[in-house]
Each structure stands twice: as C-alpha cells, then as structure tokens.
C-alpha positions as CSV (number, residue, x, y, z in Angstrom):
1,M,-27.4,17.9,-127.3
2,Y,-25.7,20.4,-125.1
3,A,-26.0,24.1,-125.3
4,I,-22.9,25.9,-127.0
5,E,-22.2,29.7,-126.3
6,I,-19.9,31.4,-128.5
7,F,-18.9,35.2,-128.0
8,Y,-15.9,37.1,-129.4
9,S,-13.2,37.9,-127.0
10,E,-11.2,41.0,-127.5
11,E,-8.3,39.8,-125.3
12,D,-8.0,36.8,-127.3
13,E,-8.6,38.5,-130.4
14,G,-10.9,35.6,-131.4
15,F,-14.0,33.6,-130.7
16,V,-14.5,31.4,-127.5
17,A,-16.9,28.4,-127.3
18,I,-18.2,27.2,-124.1
19,V,-20.5,24.3,-123.1
20,P,-22.0,25.6,-119.9
21,E,-23.0,22.3,-118.6
22,L,-19.8,20.7,-119.0
23,A,-17.3,22.2,-116.4
24,G,-14.4,23.1,-118.0
25,C,-15.4,22.4,-121.7
26,S,-14.4,25.5,-124.0
27,A,-12.3,25.9,-127.1
28,F,-10.8,28.8,-129.2
29,G,-11.1,29.7,-132.8
30,E,-10.5,32.5,-135.1
31,T,-13.9,32.4,-136.5
32,E,-17.5,31.5,-134.9
33,E,-17.5,28.2,-137.2
34,N,-13.7,27.2,-136.3
35,A,-14.6,28.1,-132.3
36,L,-17.6,25.6,-133.1
37,Q,-15.6,22.7,-134.7
38,E,-13.1,23.0,-131.7
39,V,-15.7,22.7,-129.0
40,K,-17.4,20.1,-130.6
41,V,-14.0,18.2,-130.3
42,A,-13.4,19.2,-126.6
43,M,-17.1,17.9,-125.8
44,Q,-16.3,14.5,-127.3
45,L,-13.0,14.5,-125.4
46,W,-14.5,15.8,-122.4
47,L,-17.3,13.1,-122.2
48,E,-15.0,10.3,-123.1
49,T,-12.8,11.4,-120.1
50,A,-15.6,11.7,-117.8
51,K,-16.9,8.1,-118.9
52,A,-13.4,6.8,-118.4
53,I,-12.9,8.1,-115.0
54,G,-16.4,7.5,-113.6
55,R,-17.4,10.9,-113.5
56,I,-21.2,11.8,-113.6
57,I,-21.9,13.2,-116.8
58,P,-24.9,15.8,-116.7
59,V,-28.2,15.3,-118.8
60,P,-28.2,18.0,-121.5
61,Q,-31.2,20.4,-120.5
62,K,-33.6,21.3,-123.1
63,R,-33.2,24.8,-124.1
64,S,-35.0,27.2,-126.9
65,L,-32.7,27.7,-129.9
66,V,-34.4,31.0,-130.1
67,A,-34.3,32.3,-126.4
68,G,-32.9,35.7,-126.3
69,L,-32.9,36.7,-129.8
70,A,-36.1,39.3,-129.4
C-alpha cells in the first residue's frame, strides 16, 4: 500500500491528498475523507495508465503508520 499524505490548503480552502511515491498523483476534497476517497481513485487511474504505457511502477515502501505522531 502506498503512503498517502493529506493536508489542509488555505489557498484552495480544502484538503489535498498526495501519493509521494507516484509522481503527480494527487486529489482535492472539501473534507479529509473526501480527499482520501478522491486520491484512491486517482491512484487507481495512475497505476492503470502506468501499466498501459509501460511505465515502471514503484514498489510501495514500508512506512510506520505512527511515524511523526510523537
């Protein structure tokens, strides 16, 4: 599973979700939950497109779910 980062954007007045391991894969939502749902769709489309055009698909890196929460 790829790591997903979600943050609030004052400029966009909503939440942005990115998948750092998949270049350019991001989505926007009015809520964190909506941004997460949208980025999951974007991730699926990114992976399908990469496969279709023969692009190398990065292997998900293992990351701690609690990293940085201290």
